Backbone as JSON, one array per atom type, in Angstrom:
{
  "sequence": "MRAAVIIFPGSNCDTDLIHVLSEVMHLEVHKIWHQNESLEDVDFVALPGGFSYGDYLRSGAIARFSPIMNAVLEHAAAGKPVLGICNGFQILTECGLLPGALLRNNHLQFRCQDVTVRVEHNDSGFTSLYKKHQVLKLPIAHAEGNYFVPDTVLRELERDKRILFRYCDSSGERSTAANPNGALDDIAGVLNAAGNVLGMMPHPERLSEDILGGSDGRWLFESIVHTWKERMSL",
  "N": [[56.02, 100.83, 54.14], [52.75, 102.61, 52.75], [52.13, 106.16, 52.47], [49.49, 108.46, 51.9], [48.47, 111.77, 51.33], [46.17, 114.02, 51.86], [45.15, 117.09, 49.88], [43.46, 120.15, 49.73], [41.86, 122.85, 48.17], [43.63, 125.04, 49.72], [44.79, 124.23, 51.64], [48.01, 124.78, 53.9], [49.64, 123.29, 54.85], [50.66, 121.1, 53.96], [53.42, 120.75, 52.62], [55.14, 120.31, 54.07], [54.09, 118.34, 55.68], [54.49, 116.28, 54.13], [57.25, 116.35, 53.68], [58.11, 115.81, 56.16], [57.11, 112.99, 56.26], [58.43, 111.75, 54.02], [60.88, 112.51, 53.67], [61.94, 112.12, 55.95], [60.45, 110.19, 57.54], [61.08, 108.11, 55.26], [58.74, 107.01, 53.93], [56.94, 106.35, 51.33], [55.51, 108.48, 49.7], [51.71, 109.73, 48.5], [50.7, 112.05, 46.89], [47.34, 113.27, 47.37], [44.97, 114.75, 45.43], [41.98, 116.71, 46.32], [39.86, 116.37, 44.56], [39.83, 113.85, 43.5], [39.07, 110.15, 43.43], [39.86, 107.71, 44.84], [42.09, 106.54, 47.15], [44.74, 105.16, 46.2], [45.81, 102.47, 47.33], [46.79, 102.77, 49.47], [48.51, 102.91, 53.18], [48.26, 104.33, 55.25], [46.75, 107.4, 56.06], [46.78, 111.12, 55.74], [45.38, 114.16, 56.64], [46.18, 116.61, 55.97], [47.32, 120.6, 57.82], [46.04, 124.14, 57.49], [44.29, 126.32, 55.57], [41.5, 124.78, 54.4], [39.6, 125.29, 51.73], [39.02, 127.99, 52.21], [38.39, 128.12, 54.87], [35.41, 128.56, 54.77], [31.93, 129.14, 55.5], [32.41, 127.27, 57.79], [35.33, 126.36, 59.67], [36.27, 123.29, 57.88], [33.78, 122.54, 56.61], [33.35, 122.25, 53.95], [35.02, 121.03, 52.95], [34.62, 118.51, 53.98], [32.89, 117.25, 52.11], [34.27, 117.09, 49.91], [35.13, 114.86, 46.73], [36.88, 112.92, 47.55], [36.61, 112.3, 50.49], [35.05, 110.35, 50.53], [36.8, 107.66, 50.12], [38.37, 108.13, 52.1], [36.99, 107.82, 54.6], [35.82, 105.29, 53.99], [38.55, 104.03, 54.02], [39.03, 104.87, 56.68], [36.89, 103.11, 58.06], [38.01, 100.23, 57.5], [39.59, 100.56, 59.34], [42.13, 101.31, 59.12], [44.85, 103.59, 59.97], [44.48, 106.9, 60.11], [44.86, 109.87, 60.3], [44.6, 113.57, 61.25], [45.55, 117.26, 61.02], [45.49, 119.92, 62.93], [43.89, 121.88, 60.86], [43.23, 119.72, 59.34], [42.22, 117.55, 61.52], [39.96, 119.33, 62.5], [37.94, 118.91, 59.36], [38.07, 116.19, 60.14], [36.12, 116.11, 62.55], [33.92, 117.37, 61.4], [33.13, 115.47, 59.14], [32.65, 113.2, 60.89], [33.91, 111.63, 61.33], [35.49, 112.06, 63.79], [34.24, 112.87, 67.14], [32.36, 115.52, 68.06], [33.3, 119.16, 68.09], [35.26, 121.95, 66.37], [35.79, 125.08, 67.97], [35.51, 128.61, 67.91], [38.64, 129.98, 69.25], [38.5, 130.92, 72.71], [39.76, 133.56, 73.04], [39.42, 134.41, 71.32], [41.07, 134.98, 69.46], [43.71, 134.42, 66.49], [46.64, 132.37, 67.3], [49.47, 131.39, 67.28], [51.82, 129.73, 67.95], [54.7, 128.22, 70.0], [53.63, 125.37, 72.2], [52.71, 123.41, 75.16], [52.17, 119.98, 75.33], [50.36, 117.07, 76.98], [51.33, 113.41, 76.97], [48.36, 111.71, 76.94], [47.85, 108.71, 77.09], [49.73, 105.98, 76.04], [49.58, 103.58, 75.04], [48.22, 103.63, 72.45], [48.1, 103.81, 68.88], [49.38, 105.33, 67.9], [51.0, 106.93, 69.97], [52.44, 104.99, 71.19], [55.46, 105.05, 70.82], [56.22, 107.06, 73.28], [56.25, 107.95, 75.92], [54.17, 107.18, 78.98], [52.27, 110.27, 80.05], [54.34, 111.79, 79.09], [55.71, 115.17, 78.66], [55.26, 117.2, 75.66], [57.17, 119.48, 73.48], [55.13, 121.28, 70.81], [54.37, 122.81, 68.08], [51.52, 125.27, 67.85], [49.06, 126.7, 65.33], [46.2, 128.53, 64.62], [42.94, 129.95, 65.04], [40.4, 128.32, 65.43], [40.0, 125.97, 67.53], [39.23, 125.43, 69.93], [38.11, 122.96, 71.46], [35.08, 121.27, 71.59], [32.58, 118.96, 73.53], [29.81, 116.93, 74.3], [29.0, 116.94, 77.48], [28.2, 114.07, 78.17], [29.12, 112.7, 75.96], [32.18, 113.58, 76.77], [32.44, 112.25, 78.71], [32.4, 109.39, 77.93], [34.81, 109.61, 76.33], [36.69, 110.0, 77.88], [36.54, 107.63, 79.8], [37.22, 105.4, 77.42], [39.96, 106.11, 77.09], [40.33, 107.99, 75.26], [40.69, 110.63, 74.76], [44.06, 111.93, 73.84], [46.17, 113.67, 74.11], [46.63, 116.7, 76.08], [46.41, 119.65, 76.73], [49.57, 121.02, 78.47], [51.04, 122.65, 81.14], [54.82, 123.34, 81.17], [56.23, 121.32, 82.86], [53.9, 119.65, 82.98], [51.05, 119.85, 84.59], [48.42, 120.97, 84.37], [46.55, 123.82, 83.61], [44.54, 126.92, 83.44], [46.22, 128.85, 82.19], [47.75, 127.55, 80.65], [46.21, 126.36, 78.47], [45.6, 126.99, 75.33], [43.69, 127.84, 73.92], [41.24, 127.5, 75.23], [40.21, 124.68, 75.29], [37.87, 122.2, 75.7], [38.29, 120.32, 78.91], [40.97, 120.72, 78.62], [41.6, 119.78, 76.03], [43.78, 118.07, 73.37], [44.16, 116.36, 71.58], [42.03, 113.54, 70.37], [40.76, 110.29, 70.14], [39.02, 108.27, 67.32], [36.58, 105.71, 68.42], [37.5, 103.53, 67.32], [40.34, 103.5, 67.54], [41.91, 104.0, 65.48], [41.59, 106.79, 64.4], [42.99, 109.72, 64.39], [42.49, 112.7, 65.55], [44.23, 116.21, 65.94], [45.54, 119.28, 67.36], [47.39, 120.62, 68.07], [50.49, 120.55, 65.79], [52.43, 118.24, 64.71], [54.4, 117.74, 62.54], [55.97, 120.0, 62.52], [58.07, 119.98, 64.41], [59.7, 118.08, 64.2], [62.15, 117.59, 63.08], [65.78, 118.19, 64.62], [67.4, 120.72, 64.07], [64.71, 122.23, 63.52], [64.76, 123.04, 66.09], [63.69, 121.26, 67.6], [62.44, 117.65, 68.12], [60.1, 116.29, 69.14], [57.47, 115.96, 67.77], [58.07, 113.99, 66.03], [58.25, 111.79, 67.21], [55.5, 110.47, 66.9], [55.15, 109.75, 64.34], [56.97, 108.36, 64.17], [55.9, 105.9, 65.96], [53.42, 105.57, 64.22], [54.44, 104.4, 62.57], [55.49, 102.35, 63.18], [53.65, 100.64, 65.02], [51.93, 100.52, 63.26], [52.91, 98.64, 61.42], [53.31, 96.57, 62.43], [50.89, 95.76, 62.9], [49.21, 95.71, 60.29], [50.84, 93.71, 58.91], [52.92, 94.69, 57.29]],
  "CA": [[54.17, 101.57, 53.98], [52.3, 103.88, 51.88], [51.13, 106.98, 53.21], [48.39, 109.5, 51.2], [48.22, 113.0, 52.08], [45.19, 114.88, 51.09], [45.49, 118.59, 49.38], [42.54, 120.57, 49.54], [42.09, 123.96, 48.22], [43.58, 126.38, 50.87], [45.89, 123.48, 52.54], [49.5, 125.04, 53.48], [50.79, 122.76, 55.9], [50.78, 119.97, 52.99], [53.98, 120.47, 52.06], [55.6, 120.17, 55.98], [53.8, 117.03, 56.39], [55.24, 115.38, 53.19], [58.54, 116.77, 53.76], [58.47, 114.87, 57.16], [56.63, 111.51, 55.96], [58.79, 110.87, 52.73], [62.52, 112.68, 54.09], [62.64, 111.9, 57.83], [60.13, 108.47, 57.56], [61.58, 107.37, 54.27], [57.86, 106.47, 53.39], [56.22, 105.96, 49.59], [54.21, 109.53, 50.24], [51.43, 110.04, 47.53], [50.27, 113.7, 47.35], [46.32, 112.86, 47.01], [44.23, 115.82, 45.36], [40.56, 116.8, 47.3], [38.55, 115.81, 43.67], [40.11, 112.69, 42.89], [38.41, 109.56, 44.27], [40.85, 106.87, 45.01], [43.39, 106.5, 47.86], [45.46, 104.32, 45.32], [45.99, 101.5, 47.95], [48.0, 103.68, 50.71], [48.24, 102.2, 54.32], [48.03, 105.55, 56.06], [45.76, 108.41, 55.38], [47.42, 111.97, 56.69], [44.92, 115.68, 56.45], [47.28, 118.26, 57.04], [46.6, 121.69, 58.26], [45.33, 124.98, 56.33], [42.58, 126.85, 55.6], [40.42, 124.45, 53.36], [38.16, 126.34, 51.1], [39.34, 128.85, 52.59], [37.21, 128.04, 55.73], [34.04, 129.72, 54.91], [30.83, 128.48, 56.31], [32.94, 127.37, 58.64], [36.76, 125.45, 59.24], [36.47, 121.66, 57.28], [33.02, 122.56, 56.64], [32.97, 122.1, 53.06], [36.0, 120.07, 52.47], [33.94, 117.06, 54.54], [32.12, 117.47, 50.9], [35.43, 116.49, 48.74], [35.14, 113.54, 46.54], [38.2, 112.37, 48.18], [36.49, 112.05, 51.41], [34.45, 108.91, 50.49], [37.87, 106.84, 50.28], [39.0, 108.38, 53.41], [35.78, 106.83, 55.0], [36.04, 103.73, 53.75], [40.03, 103.49, 54.54], [38.89, 104.73, 58.19], [36.33, 102.0, 58.08], [38.39, 98.96, 57.35], [40.73, 100.22, 60.42], [43.85, 101.5, 59.16], [45.04, 104.55, 60.33], [43.56, 108.13, 60.14], [45.51, 111.19, 61.3], [44.29, 115.03, 60.77], [46.29, 117.96, 61.69], [44.96, 121.05, 62.77], [42.4, 121.93, 59.92], [42.78, 118.51, 59.19], [41.17, 117.49, 62.77], [38.09, 119.91, 61.63], [37.43, 118.43, 58.72], [37.27, 114.68, 60.9], [34.8, 115.89, 63.45], [33.11, 117.81, 60.07], [32.76, 114.32, 58.82], [31.58, 112.1, 61.64], [34.8, 110.67, 62.19], [35.59, 112.26, 65.33], [33.11, 113.3, 67.69], [32.99, 117.18, 68.75], [33.24, 120.28, 67.16], [36.23, 122.86, 67.29], [34.98, 126.09, 68.12], [36.96, 129.97, 68.27], [39.88, 130.58, 70.27], [37.77, 131.67, 73.5], [39.92, 134.64, 73.15], [38.8, 135.35, 69.72], [42.75, 135.53, 68.23], [44.45, 133.23, 65.95], [47.31, 131.78, 68.23], [50.78, 130.7, 66.54], [52.74, 129.44, 69.23], [54.83, 126.82, 70.71], [52.53, 125.3, 73.6], [53.25, 122.16, 75.74], [51.1, 119.12, 75.74], [50.84, 116.04, 77.95], [50.75, 112.77, 76.75], [47.68, 111.03, 78.08], [47.96, 107.23, 77.27], [50.69, 105.35, 75.23], [48.64, 102.71, 74.59], [47.88, 103.48, 70.85], [49.08, 103.53, 67.49], [49.81, 107.09, 67.59], [51.69, 107.17, 70.7], [53.05, 103.45, 71.39], [57.0, 105.28, 71.23], [56.02, 107.9, 73.83], [56.43, 107.67, 77.93], [52.7, 107.95, 79.46], [52.76, 111.59, 80.96], [55.71, 112.7, 78.52], [55.4, 115.92, 77.78], [55.91, 117.39, 74.09], [56.82, 120.69, 72.94], [55.19, 121.62, 69.63], [53.6, 124.63, 67.59], [49.64, 125.29, 67.1], [48.79, 127.84, 64.57], [44.91, 128.34, 64.63], [42.24, 129.94, 65.0], [39.59, 127.37, 65.32], [41.28, 124.64, 68.45], [38.43, 125.37, 71.02], [37.37, 121.36, 71.38], [33.82, 120.85, 72.74], [31.58, 118.23, 73.27], [28.93, 117.62, 75.49], [29.28, 115.85, 78.99], [28.23, 112.69, 78.09], [30.85, 112.22, 75.45], [33.29, 113.46, 77.24], [32.69, 111.22, 80.08], [32.7, 108.5, 77.39], [35.93, 110.13, 75.74], [38.03, 109.52, 79.35], [36.56, 106.09, 80.48], [37.56, 104.77, 76.91], [41.38, 106.55, 76.82], [40.44, 108.75, 73.51], [41.7, 112.03, 75.02], [45.09, 111.24, 73.74], [46.75, 115.11, 74.59], [46.17, 117.72, 76.83], [47.85, 120.78, 77.16], [50.2, 121.4, 80.31], [52.48, 123.79, 81.51], [56.54, 122.29, 80.96], [55.75, 120.41, 84.06], [53.11, 119.03, 83.09], [50.62, 120.49, 85.07], [47.42, 121.72, 83.71], [46.18, 124.86, 83.83], [44.3, 127.96, 82.54], [47.02, 129.8, 81.3], [48.79, 126.83, 79.62], [45.44, 126.19, 77.24], [45.61, 128.15, 74.68], [42.47, 128.2, 73.34], [39.72, 127.3, 76.04], [39.49, 123.65, 74.48], [37.4, 121.5, 77.11], [39.27, 119.51, 79.99], [42.39, 120.94, 77.81], [42.03, 118.45, 75.24], [44.23, 119.07, 72.39], [43.91, 115.51, 70.37], [41.16, 112.48, 70.87], [41.01, 109.09, 69.23], [37.85, 107.3, 67.39], [36.37, 104.6, 69.15], [38.3, 101.9, 66.95], [41.79, 103.77, 68.17], [42.7, 104.3, 64.44], [41.89, 107.95, 63.62], [43.54, 110.54, 65.46], [42.66, 114.74, 65.4], [45.04, 117.07, 67.27], [45.44, 120.57, 67.34], [49.1, 120.86, 67.36], [51.52, 119.96, 64.65], [54.02, 117.72, 65.12], [55.27, 117.74, 61.81], [56.94, 120.82, 62.18], [59.23, 119.86, 65.25], [60.18, 116.42, 63.68], [63.93, 117.66, 63.05], [66.15, 118.93, 65.54], [67.43, 121.47, 63.17], [63.88, 123.46, 63.75], [64.21, 123.4, 67.22], [63.06, 120.07, 68.36], [61.51, 116.49, 67.69], [59.16, 115.72, 69.89], [56.68, 115.3, 66.92], [59.0, 112.8, 64.77], [58.2, 110.15, 67.15], [54.21, 110.58, 66.42], [55.18, 109.41, 63.3], [57.26, 106.81, 63.94], [54.73, 104.99, 66.44], [52.55, 105.33, 63.37], [54.91, 103.14, 61.6], [56.06, 100.92, 64.37], [52.39, 100.1, 65.5], [50.55, 100.19, 62.13], [53.5, 97.49, 60.28], [53.53, 95.29, 62.99], [49.28, 95.11, 62.77], [49.1, 95.42, 59.04], [52.13, 93.06, 58.34], [53.26, 95.18, 56.1]],
  "C": [[54.14, 103.02, 53.07], [51.83, 104.68, 52.49], [50.5, 108.33, 52.25], [48.59, 110.86, 51.77], [47.13, 113.44, 51.09], [45.46, 116.46, 51.08], [44.26, 118.95, 48.78], [42.94, 121.83, 48.76], [42.39, 124.8, 49.37], [44.6, 125.64, 51.87], [47.0, 124.56, 52.21], [50.11, 124.42, 54.6], [51.02, 121.52, 54.96], [52.33, 119.22, 52.63], [55.08, 120.04, 52.98], [55.46, 118.65, 56.13], [54.62, 115.74, 55.26], [56.81, 115.15, 53.1], [59.11, 115.81, 54.84], [58.28, 113.24, 56.62], [58.28, 111.1, 54.77], [60.53, 111.68, 53.24], [63.05, 112.17, 55.56], [61.97, 110.5, 57.86], [60.79, 107.75, 56.54], [60.21, 106.36, 53.75], [57.49, 106.68, 51.86], [55.12, 107.1, 50.0], [53.33, 109.56, 48.3], [50.95, 111.14, 47.52], [48.78, 113.26, 46.22], [45.3, 114.16, 46.73], [42.72, 115.65, 45.89], [39.69, 115.61, 45.8], [38.99, 114.47, 43.6], [39.1, 111.47, 43.98], [38.84, 107.9, 45.29], [42.4, 107.38, 45.24], [44.41, 105.9, 46.89], [46.46, 103.47, 46.13], [46.99, 102.39, 49.14], [47.42, 102.85, 51.72], [47.78, 103.43, 55.33], [47.92, 106.77, 55.6], [46.29, 109.72, 56.33], [45.67, 113.14, 55.92], [45.94, 116.28, 57.31], [46.46, 119.81, 57.61], [46.66, 122.85, 57.19], [44.42, 126.03, 56.55], [41.77, 125.74, 54.02], [39.66, 125.54, 52.95], [37.97, 127.77, 51.96], [38.44, 129.35, 54.3], [36.04, 128.74, 56.22], [33.18, 128.87, 54.89], [31.5, 128.3, 57.56], [34.26, 125.91, 58.43], [36.12, 123.53, 59.0], [34.59, 121.2, 56.91], [32.45, 121.99, 54.61], [33.69, 120.91, 52.41], [35.24, 118.6, 53.05], [33.63, 116.94, 52.99], [33.29, 116.66, 49.57], [35.14, 114.76, 48.32], [36.15, 112.63, 47.28], [37.75, 111.51, 49.47], [35.5, 110.87, 51.78], [35.19, 107.6, 50.61], [38.05, 107.25, 51.53], [38.01, 107.73, 54.32], [35.92, 105.71, 55.72], [37.49, 103.12, 54.43], [39.37, 103.37, 56.03], [38.02, 103.21, 59.12], [36.88, 100.56, 58.5], [39.56, 98.44, 58.19], [41.96, 100.15, 60.29], [43.67, 102.96, 59.08], [44.73, 106.04, 59.22], [44.6, 109.61, 60.89], [44.95, 112.68, 60.77], [44.96, 115.99, 61.84], [45.9, 119.26, 61.95], [43.36, 121.55, 61.76], [41.99, 120.32, 59.87], [41.65, 117.66, 60.32], [40.21, 118.32, 62.53], [37.71, 119.48, 60.87], [36.94, 117.2, 59.75], [36.22, 115.0, 61.52], [33.31, 116.94, 62.2], [32.22, 116.53, 59.49], [32.21, 113.2, 59.41], [33.01, 111.41, 62.0], [35.62, 110.52, 63.14], [34.39, 112.72, 66.02], [33.36, 114.94, 67.79], [32.78, 117.98, 67.64], [34.57, 121.21, 67.53], [35.61, 124.15, 66.7], [36.02, 127.09, 67.77], [37.54, 129.55, 68.95], [38.36, 131.37, 71.25], [37.78, 133.41, 73.95], [39.55, 135.12, 72.24], [40.13, 136.0, 68.7], [42.84, 134.48, 67.78], [45.39, 133.39, 66.6], [48.42, 130.9, 67.22], [52.04, 130.65, 67.33], [53.42, 127.86, 69.45], [54.02, 126.42, 71.64], [53.2, 123.79, 74.13], [51.48, 121.34, 75.69], [51.28, 117.78, 76.13], [50.15, 114.52, 76.88], [49.8, 111.59, 77.14], [47.77, 109.82, 77.92], [49.42, 106.9, 75.84], [50.94, 104.16, 74.58], [48.19, 102.5, 73.31], [48.63, 103.59, 69.93], [49.86, 104.78, 67.42], [51.06, 107.56, 68.49], [52.17, 105.91, 71.51], [54.71, 104.07, 71.59], [57.23, 105.92, 72.02], [55.89, 107.49, 75.1], [54.82, 108.08, 77.96], [53.33, 109.1, 80.08], [54.02, 112.12, 80.48], [54.98, 114.11, 77.96], [56.24, 116.76, 77.13], [55.98, 118.97, 74.14], [56.64, 120.81, 71.29], [54.0, 122.74, 69.24], [51.9, 124.21, 67.46], [49.69, 126.83, 66.15], [47.16, 128.24, 63.85], [43.7, 129.46, 64.99], [40.48, 129.86, 65.74], [40.26, 126.16, 66.36], [40.53, 124.83, 69.59], [37.62, 124.14, 71.37], [36.34, 121.18, 72.19], [33.28, 119.89, 72.29], [30.9, 117.81, 74.55], [29.47, 116.82, 76.61], [29.63, 114.69, 78.56], [29.55, 112.0, 77.15], [31.69, 112.5, 75.67], [33.25, 112.35, 77.99], [33.21, 109.71, 79.22], [34.68, 108.4, 76.14], [37.35, 109.42, 76.67], [37.59, 108.25, 79.52], [37.14, 105.52, 79.09], [38.69, 104.99, 76.44], [41.58, 107.07, 75.73], [40.59, 110.05, 73.46], [43.23, 111.45, 74.94], [46.45, 112.42, 74.27], [45.74, 115.87, 75.31], [47.01, 118.8, 76.91], [47.97, 121.39, 78.1], [50.61, 122.33, 79.88], [53.74, 122.96, 81.34], [56.83, 121.43, 81.95], [54.86, 119.43, 84.06], [51.53, 119.14, 84.04], [49.56, 121.61, 84.23], [46.47, 122.56, 84.01], [45.53, 125.75, 82.78], [44.9, 128.84, 81.48], [47.71, 128.68, 80.33], [47.58, 125.87, 78.63], [45.21, 127.78, 76.62], [44.46, 128.78, 73.57], [41.11, 128.17, 73.9], [39.19, 125.89, 75.3], [38.73, 122.84, 76.17], [37.6, 120.41, 77.5], [40.47, 119.61, 78.8], [42.66, 119.97, 77.14], [42.68, 119.13, 73.83], [44.6, 117.45, 70.87], [43.12, 114.78, 71.05], [41.36, 111.81, 69.6], [39.37, 108.58, 68.34], [37.56, 106.16, 68.45], [37.35, 103.23, 68.77], [39.65, 102.3, 67.22], [42.23, 104.05, 66.74], [42.7, 105.56, 63.72], [41.8, 108.99, 64.84], [43.27, 112.19, 65.12], [43.43, 115.34, 66.0], [45.44, 118.14, 66.55], [46.67, 121.37, 66.68], [49.75, 120.51, 66.23], [52.95, 119.26, 65.05], [55.09, 117.46, 63.84], [56.15, 118.69, 61.45], [58.06, 120.91, 63.53], [59.22, 118.12, 65.27], [61.55, 116.41, 63.39], [64.42, 118.64, 64.42], [66.81, 120.67, 64.75], [66.33, 122.45, 63.3], [63.62, 123.66, 65.1], [63.44, 122.03, 68.35], [62.05, 118.78, 67.59], [61.2, 116.05, 67.7], [57.83, 115.1, 68.64], [57.15, 114.34, 66.17], [58.65, 111.36, 65.86], [56.02, 109.69, 67.2], [54.15, 109.25, 65.49], [55.81, 107.95, 63.5], [56.6, 105.68, 64.83], [53.98, 104.94, 65.22], [53.21, 103.73, 62.6], [55.14, 101.71, 61.83], [55.04, 100.22, 64.53], [51.7, 99.3, 64.2], [51.39, 98.86, 61.35], [53.59, 96.69, 60.8], [51.63, 94.86, 62.65], [48.74, 94.69, 61.61], [49.79, 94.78, 58.35], [52.69, 93.5, 57.2], [55.08, 95.23, 55.93]]
}
């Protein structure tokens, strides 16, 4: 399976992501600079965290116009998997691959900490190796993670099982105290309508090896490889 990590000016989680995909998952990884126009015939595309273009205007708003994004849009339209983590999630909402927007955290603070999230559904290509309602420990590091959509879209997301992760406490219960940014309905990650594009604010790549204090994030990447290899006959 061939993976691409898109690198924008200001990306700062690309090396972590490349390490997990290449050294932990043993995938063939292509580093794709934002000015490229081709994805080099890859199977899976990942947009890393960071501060693309310095977060000027608003997070992800300028990166959305990078030349490589046309190829990312075509990749997604072909039904192939796309993952956006943190700033990558913000970029995916800006370019229209995912609904909604990431607003400033409700406390107006940058938060860098471990959180717990609940796997809402395990019948997606990104969570197939998790258990439904499994509680994961994952890090966050963002100032704009407050996910928002109109009520009509929220109902669609819930109805179509597109809310994949929600913030919760260690026992899996949702609460205001467990929500680190004020995200609507405690949403930490959502899918597109076709189920092949995932955006999430927590960083699975930062807890994918036990030596780093846990490997809850690894099984997201394992799920991608397992599910999409079968679907795409790779």
